[in-house]
BAMIRO-834959 format. One record per residue (C-alpha): residue in one letter; x, y, z. Coordinates in steps of 0.5 Angstrom, whole numbers, plus 500, padded with zeros to 3 digits. Example, Ala and Ser with C-alpha at 12.3 -4.5 7.8 and 13.67 -1.06 7.14 Angstrom:
2
A525491516 S527498514 
END
This chain:
1118
M541363600 N546367604 G553368601 M550364595 R549366588 R544364583 R544365576 C538367572 L537363565 R535369561 A534377562 L526375563 S527369568 A526371575 C529370582 A525369587 L526374593 V523375600 V519381601 C515385606 L508387603 A504393606 L496393606 P492399606 A487400612 L480399611 A477406612 V470405615 Q465409620 Q461406625 R453406625 T450413628 H443410631 L443404635 A438399635 R436393639 Y440394645 D440402645 G437402652 V443399655 V449402651 Q455404656 P460408653 R467406656 L468411662 G475414661 G476412654 A477419651 V484421654 A485429653 I492430652 R495437652 P502437650 L506442654 A512446651 L519445655 D519452657 E512451660 L515447666 P518451672 A525453671 G528449677 D523443675 A528437675 L524434669 R526440665 R533440667 G534433664 W531435658 E535441657 A541437658 F539432653 V538438648 A544441649 E548434648 H545434641 D547441639 G541445642 R536444636 W531439639 R524441641 I521437646 Y513437648 L511433654 D505430656 R503432663 R499426664 T505421664 G511426664 L514423658 P514426651 T509427646 L514429641 A521430641 A524432634 G530435632 R536436628 G537428628 I542423632 A546419628 W544412628 V546408622 P550411616 G546415611 P546422607 G544425614 N551424617 T558422616 L558415619 E562410615 P558404612 D558398616 G553393613 P545393611 V540398615 T534393617 I529393622 D532389627 R538393627 L534399628 E530396634 Q536394637 L539402637 A532404640 R532399645 E539402647 F537409646 L531407651 E537404656 T541410655 H536415657 R532411662 V532417667 L528421662 L524416659 G523411664 D525403665 W521399660 S525393660 G521387659 A515391658 I515393651 E515389644 L516391637 D510392633 E512388627 A506390622 A507398624 S515398624 V516399616 E521403611 R516408609 R520410603 P528408602 G532411608 V525413612 Y523408617 Q518408623 L519404629 V513402634 F514399640 R508396644 Q507396652 V506389654 V504386661 D504378662 G503377655 V497382654 R498388650 V496395652 E491397647 N493404644 A499405648 R505406643 F512409643 D514411636 F521412633 H522416626 V529415623 A531419616 A537419612 G541415618 N539419623 L534419629 V529425628 A523424632 F520420638 G514420642 T509416646 H502416646 R498413652 W504410655 A505410663 P507405668 V502399668 R501397676 I496392675 S497384673 G496382666 V493375669 P485375669 R482373676 I475371672 G475367666 A472368659 E466364661 E465368667 A465374664 Q460372658 A455370664 I456377667 L455380660 D449376659 A446378666 Y447385664 L443384658 G438380660 S434374657 D431375650 A427369648 T426371641 T433372638 G439368639 R446372640 E451369636 P459370638 A462374633 A469373635 D473369640 P474372647 E480377647 L484379653 T487386653 I489392657 L486399657 A489405658 L484410661 D483417664 P483415672 R477420673 M473415669 Q469421666 E465420660 K467426656 P475428655 A478434659 P485436660 W489433666 D490437672 G492432677 P499430679 R504429673 G505422672 A498420675 G494421669 I493414666 T490408669 H489401667 R484396667 L485389664 V478387660 W475381657 R472384650 L466379648 S463381641 F456378638 R451379633 V443378633 P442374627 G438378621 E441385624 V446389623 P450391629 L456388632 W455388639 V461389644 G462388651 E468390656 I468386663 D474388668 A478381668 H479383675 S473385679 G468383674 E465390673 L462391666 L466397663 A463398656 F457396652 Y457399645 D456397637 A462396633 A460395627 H463398620 Y459403617 A461407610 S459414607 V457417601 R462423599 G464427594 G467434591 V463440593 F465447592 P464451598 Q462457595 M463457587 G467453582 N472459579 G478455582 D480460587 C481456593 S482462598 T475464596 G472458596 G472456589 C476449589 D472443591 F474438596 P470432600 H464433603 P459428606 L453427601 P447427606 F440424605 A443420599 D440414596 V444407597 T442401594 E446395597 D446388592 G440384594 Q437390599 A432395599 T434402598 V436406604 F438413605 T444416608 D444420615 D445428615 F453426614 G452421609 V453415613 Y449409611 Q449402614 C452396611 V448389611 A454385608 D461388608 G464387601 A457387597 G456392592 V453399593 T450404588 T447411589 S444415583 L443422588 D436420588 G435422595 Q430423601 F430430600 V433432594 R433428587 I438430582 D437430574 D443432570 D442434563 C449431562 G446424563 P444419569 I448418575 A450411577 E456411582 T458404585 G462402590 V464396596 C460396602 G465398608 E469402603 G464407602 L462411596 D466417594 L464420588 G470424586 Q472431585 R472436579 F474433572 G472439568 E467444566 N460442565 C459435563 A466433564 V467427569 A472423571 P474417567 G469411569 A464416572 S457416570 A455421565 G451425570 N456425576 T458432575 S461437579 A454441579 A450435581 R454433587 T455441589 A447442588 F445435592 H450437598 D448445598 V440444597 N440438602 R443443607 A439449606 K433444607 Q436441613 A437448616 A430451615 R427444618 A430446624 Y425453624 L419450620 P419442623 D412442620 N413444613 S411438609 W415441603 L421441607 Q420434608 G419432601 V423431595 L425437591 V428436584 T434439582 N436440574 T443441573 N447443567 V441445564 N443447557 N443455558 T448460561 C448466565 N442464569 A438459574 S430459575 Y425456580 G418453577 G417448582 Q424445581 L430448581 N434449574 M441450574 F445453568 R452451565 A458455565 G459459558 N458466555 G462469561 C458466567 G460460571 N456454572 T450456577 G450449580 E457450582 N455456586 L452456593 G449463593 V445462586 L443455589 V440457595 H437463592 E433459587 W432454593 G429460597 H424462592 G421455593 L421456600 D417462599 D412459595 N411453600 D412457607 G404457607 G403464605 G404464598 F410468595 D412475598 N413481594 T418481592 S420474592 E427476590 A429479596 Y426473600 A431469596 D437474596 V436474604 V437466604 A443467600 I446472605 F445468611 W448462608 S455466606 H455472611 D456476605 G452481601 C455479595 I449474592 G452468588 P460471588 G463467582 F456468577 F461472573 V467469571 D470474565 G472480570 R465483570 T462485577 C454486578 S451492575 G448495581 Y442498576 G447503575 D450503582 T456499580 C459494584 L466495586 E468487587 C462483587 T462478581 G455475583 V448478581 R447483587 D451486593 M447488599 D453491602 Y452498599 S459500602 R462496596 R458499591 Q460506587 S456511591 G457508597 Q450510599 P444505602 A439503597 T432506599 P425506595 A426514594 G433514592 F435507589 V428504587 D425510584 P431513579 R434506577 C429500577 G424499571 S417498572 G415491575 G411488580 G415490587 P412494592 C413500589 G411497582 R418496580 E422491577 T422485583 H430484582 C432491583 E427492589 S430487593 Y436492594 P433496600 I430491604 A435485603 E440491605 A436492611 I437485613 F445485612 D445491616 L442488622 A447483622 T453487621 K452494623 D446495628 L446489632 P453489633 A452497635 M448494641 G454490644 L453483640 D459480637 Q458479630 A457471630 T451472635 S449478631 W448473625 Q445468628 L440472632 A438476625 E437469622 K433466628 L428473627 W428472620 Y427464619 E422464625 T417469621 R417465615 A411460616 G405464613 S409470610 G406473604 G404480601 D408486600 I414486605 Y414493606 T409499603 C411504598 S408509594 L413513591 P417517594 D414515600 S415508603 D415505610 S413498614 C407500617 A403494615 S402487618 T405483612 S412487613 W418484615 Y419489620 Q413488623 Q414480623 M421481626 R419485631 V413480633 A418475633 D423479638 D418481643 D419478650 D413480654 G407480649 D407488649 L410491643 S408498645 N414498650 G419496645 T423489644 P429486646 H432489640 A427494637 A432499636 A437495632 L431493628 F429500627 A436503625 A437498620 F430499616 D430506617 R437507614 H433504608 G427508608 I422502610 A422502618 C415505621 G415510626 A421515629 A427513633 E424516639 D418512639 P417507645 E416501641 N422503637 H427502644 N430496647 S426493652 S427486655 S425482661 C430476659 P435474663 S442476662 L445470659 T452470658 A456466652 P458459654 T465457653 L465451648 S470445648 A470439643 A474433641 P473427637 S470421641 G469414638 T464415632 G463422633 V465429636 E464430644 L462437646 S462440652 W461447655 T461452661 A454452664 V450459663 P446462669 D439462668 A439458661 A433453660 S436450654 Y442450649 T442450642 V447446638 F450449631 R454445626 G457448620 E461446614 L463452611 G467455616 C466459623 D463465619 A458462615 Q451459616 A450453620 V445447621 I442446628 V443439630 G441439637 T438442643 V440440650 D436442656 A439445662 P443443667 A446438662 T452442658 T454436654 F452434647 F455428643 D454429635 D455421633 N455422626 V461426624 S467423620 Q474426622 D475426614 F471432614 I472439617 V466441621 N465447626 Y461448632 R457453636 V452453642 R447458644 P444459651 D436460651 G432462656 S425459658 N422464654 P423463647 A424470645 C430470650 S437467647 G444469649 P450470645 V453464642 S459461644 N466461641 C467457635 V471450635 V473447629 I474439629 P479436627 E484442627 T489439622 A491441615 K487437610 L491436603 I488434596 L491434589 N489441586 A493441579 R499438576 R503441570 I507437565 D514440563 D516437557 S521442556 G527438557 T532434552 N527428552 G521432550 D518437545 G516442549 D508443548 G506442555 R503435553 L505428555 E506424549 P509417548 G517417549 E517423553 T521424559 I517430563 T517433570 L511433573 P510439578 A504438583 S499443587 L496441593 F490445596 N490445604 Y482445605 G483444613 A483448619 A491449620 D497450616 A501444613 T508444615 G513438613 V509437606 S512431602 G509426597 L510420593 L508419586 G506412584 T503409577 L497405575 S500404568 P507400570 R508397563 V509403560 V511408565 R517409569 I518414575 S525416576 R524421581 P518419586 D519424591 A517431592 L517436597 W512442598 P513449602 D509450608 I501450605 L497455609 Q490454610 N486455604 E492456600 V495452594 Q502451593 E506447587 S511442589 L518445590 A524443585 P526437583 H519435582 F517428580 E520425574 L517420569 T518417562 V513414558 L516408554 P515408546 E510402547 A505407549 A500409544 C497416543 G490415546 D492412552 T490414559 L495413564 G493413571 F497415577 T497416585 L499421589 D500420597 S501426600 Q502427608 A505433612 T507433620 D501431624 V497430618 P495423616 P497421609 H492422603 T492419596 D489422590 R488418584 F489422577 D489420570 I493424564 G491422557 M495422551 G491426546 V484427546 F478424541 T474430541 R474437538 D469443536 Y469447530 R465453530 N463458526 D460465529 Q459469523 D452472523 E447470517 N441473516 I435469514 P430472510 H422470510 Q420465505 T428464502 S428463495 E435460496 P437456502 V442461507 V448457507 S454457512 T460453512 I466450516 T472448513 I476442517 S483440515 D484435521 V485428517 R481424522 T475418522 I468420525 T466415531 D460420533 L458427531 D453432534 V451439531 S449445535 I445451532 D444458535 I438461531 S434467533 A427466530 F420469531 R417462529 A421456529 T416452525 D418456519 L425453518 I428447515 V435446517 D440441514 V447439515 T451436510 S458433510 P464433506 S462426503 G455429501 T451426507 T445430509 V441430515 R435434516 L436437523 K429441523 N423440519 Q418446520 T418443528 G417447534 G423448538 G430446536 L433453535 N438453540 T440446541 R445441541 Y443435536 D444428538 R446429545 D440434547 R435432541 Q434428535 P434430528 D427431525 G430427519 P430424514 G437422516 A440421523 M447423526 T450416526 D450417518 F456421519 N460415523 G466412519 E466418514 P472423514 L472429518 E476433513 G473438508 T468443508 W461442512 T455446510 L449448514 S443450510 I437454512 Q430455509 D425459511 V419456508 V413461510 P411468509 G412472515 P408477518 F414480521 P418486518 T425482519 G427475518 S431470523 T438470524 L443464525 R448467530 S453461530 W453453529 T458448532 I461441530 H462437536 A467431533 E469425536 V474421532 E478414532 E485418532 P486422537 F488430537 D494433540 C499427541 A505426537 P510421539 F517423541 T522421536 C529419540 P535420536 D538414539 A538406537 T533402542 P538398546 G539391545 A537385550 V541384556 P545377556 P541372560 T547372565 M544376571 T546374578 V544376584 E547375591 K545376598 V549380602 G546380609 A540384608 D542387601 L541384594 V547385589 F545384582 T550383576 W549383569 D553383562 A552390558 A547390553 P548393546 D547401545 A545401553 D547408556 G544406563 Y540400566 N533400569 L532394574 L525392575 A521388580 D514385580 A510380585 S509376578 A513372574 Q510375568 L512382570 D505384569 T506390573 P513392574 E516397578 L522401578 A527398583 G533402581 Q537405576 T544406574 A548411569 G552405565 A554401571 T552393570 T552392578 L546395583 T545394590 L538394593 P539395601 G535391605 A531388599 A533381602 G529382608 G522379610 D518373611 A518367607 G513366602 N513373599 L516373592 R519378588 Y521377581 Y527382578 V529383571 V534388568 R533392561 G538397558 T536404557 N538409552 T539417553 C532418552 H531413558 W527408553 E528401555 G531395551 P528388551 
END
């Protein structure tokens, strides 16, 4: 249609236009455990290519390459940063102020036609030719990757060139150019080097297949079915052909080699893996054989420490793997994910379900059942926090709460960590039921099951609190370690929590109303948990001892000193905390090693532990008893079978326990001196890198080490980690093959001697991947402009700005942060400003977008009660894009009405005690619950009725047991007569009455008390929504005369004016019915609009357009 005009018959008629459509990539993770051919798997040697970018000033001053790039920088105003790949001598990144390529807002070039990919490709090729001395001569050896070369958003382009030899592409080699605002702003290479081999194979695909068959051997019991046609490709490899990656230390430009390979793939019928063999097409050598099947994972939002919303202290949830979760694929038996949430798909695209009824932990959430579904191959993502307690995201199952996900993750990790020390413990191998959102507040409990309470009354949800979760789990371990409960079990559970957090504060975030722990009179200065075992952070600043703390502060109970068990936890839990933070470091151990050694000594003494953990007869106390932790840990520390001569860390153990009055003997006693026959083991230096399906670890060899223990953590370097493997010396590598790069993990390695008591210092901590990770944390509705009512809520007809806050939960700072807002409700939402920028977001920091923020209009056709869906694509420099989906509701359908006035209920009341709630909201009831909170000596004495303004009465209690602190209908059905559904359809407004009778004479001096009651109403007409009223008339229809002209790659639209139109929206859709229109452009009154580049693309992809008039409120006409 070049140069032609086409007339649309009416405004809703569509012009068929060619467009390019981009499809998202499928996110998958490979299987972690091999099957039939596990004995012949051959990794691709040299396939992991470690690249360390060199800053330009790291090259010698007289280096010719440095001089050349310095000349380039000077030529372009000196504001370019160059990083070079020592392997190739080419830039991994060159980025700077920008070089004007095409007319745009970033330069002063005069408009000279449309900007197209073809035009940019030609400019890039000219650039390469101009700078061939620096960049090399690639004429005839590159081709544009059309699928990867795109306009990412208006005016921002990515061009990707691929390396080709004799028509065969070099896999993973690419040369990228980035253009923004008309300027070349960045370019760089990846695995790009001269290819010195032919792309013509010397052996054919059939011969390659025969070589693979000979390698695998015959198998008469099963056949091998080809999964795809043979593929010829060139691999870019590390010329040292090592299994593990290492930085290049050879000559510059010689760090990449190439191999031409036949890639052959097959499946075994009835089995999951997709087996791939790679055969050198020149020599016939088998280079690699591996499983390339797609696998998926179960993940969900988990709070690292607590659910208080303070991201800097671990109070914001972000994606974690959900280990050992149940997964049921359509038509298949239930399987369990591995320790990183990975499961194997039988059929990609099949439906999968999880209920968090896992291999080791089962969640029972009081808010409802868990039944989350997904598609095999795409994974199961249970999402992020949507609100407090029972709040779940739209469409999620009722039990998929933040507490359910966090508890499932944390209890699984606690059990996994303990299994490394207690592999034969059957309780750790069994299923532990964990009840979340139990209808109570400010506590948690263990009684064969874990019971985690809801948020309320100034306390957080304990199912979202790592410290409280693992504390209660610690009671379970104490009960099941084979020795019965230790005395005190509270100390046992506190120490479990201390080791997980490496902090003395037990369950920070337990209090959310500004309170700190009481310290039984020695007030905590900053800890918002239940206890703080760092005595320097309590008011006195003095260590707790039985005589100085327990005696004056603890009430009577069953502890070793005969005092209350929680209070008696202080001296010995403080001793363990001091051992890790004071006394082992005083010996010269680094802090990380001190924590790990204290954990090792304690966990290794758990099997069979029981009895008093120290001895006490106030004012005296010590640990001169075999059941004491002090003595058990001394035994665990001993290296020569002779306690009398001390142990390797005896002095530290004594100092820690003696400070708290519970050691044994004196400091000068030989048994309390350090004595060791262990070899002097040094700390290994650890390095790690992502590799294929997981992470490749390698470390320096430690003389005299017999083995190495590998630790992996998810809470950061200064927190407990899980043992994931051991490696016998002299090997110094470990492949952790079940780790997705979607999550942040950290590793350490510890050398161990041949004597189990002998262990060395842990290595440095390595974080993988060492990048930023962004996730939507919050969004704010600003409707204070001309076309909003300023109430901070989104309502039909309003135009708002939408500031959005991103949380960086990754391992590096995020720079160059940007975002793109999209809508899932295109019929009624017009996004007029889809782009936003953020300041740099430091690690564990939240930042709100910079002005100008996202801007959108909700058309008046939307209705109160509608939920509008949105997507936010965020990205940063060197950080892959991430998509968040979120919803904004226009109004809510639920509201609570509460009366918290106390009412006394005498024994055998002559008249019912009456309490009322008067509601003025005019609404129709669709569902109603009533909560009551009554303090009574005997529940069976009471009759409780609730009566609506319409006169309907339902008897909640009829002299039955329980039900005094209950939400009726959700948690308990009324006794009757009547049911809560009797209120459905009635008006909400008016006076509601709660009537209480005590019908039995009481032996007690006082009666009962109604402390509060609440009406929980769900209604037909939403609350908190008032459509915006526009003073302007709605524009009339645009006359059916719109025309479109193709001018080069641009489309020029022209139309006649519409009555009462102040501006115009040009809408585009792939459907002629315009079911999902998107805003393609706007004018402020002009009746012509040009869409640059809109006419480009492949034939067969259609786009339909329509123009509508808008008034000053941005409302559209027909």
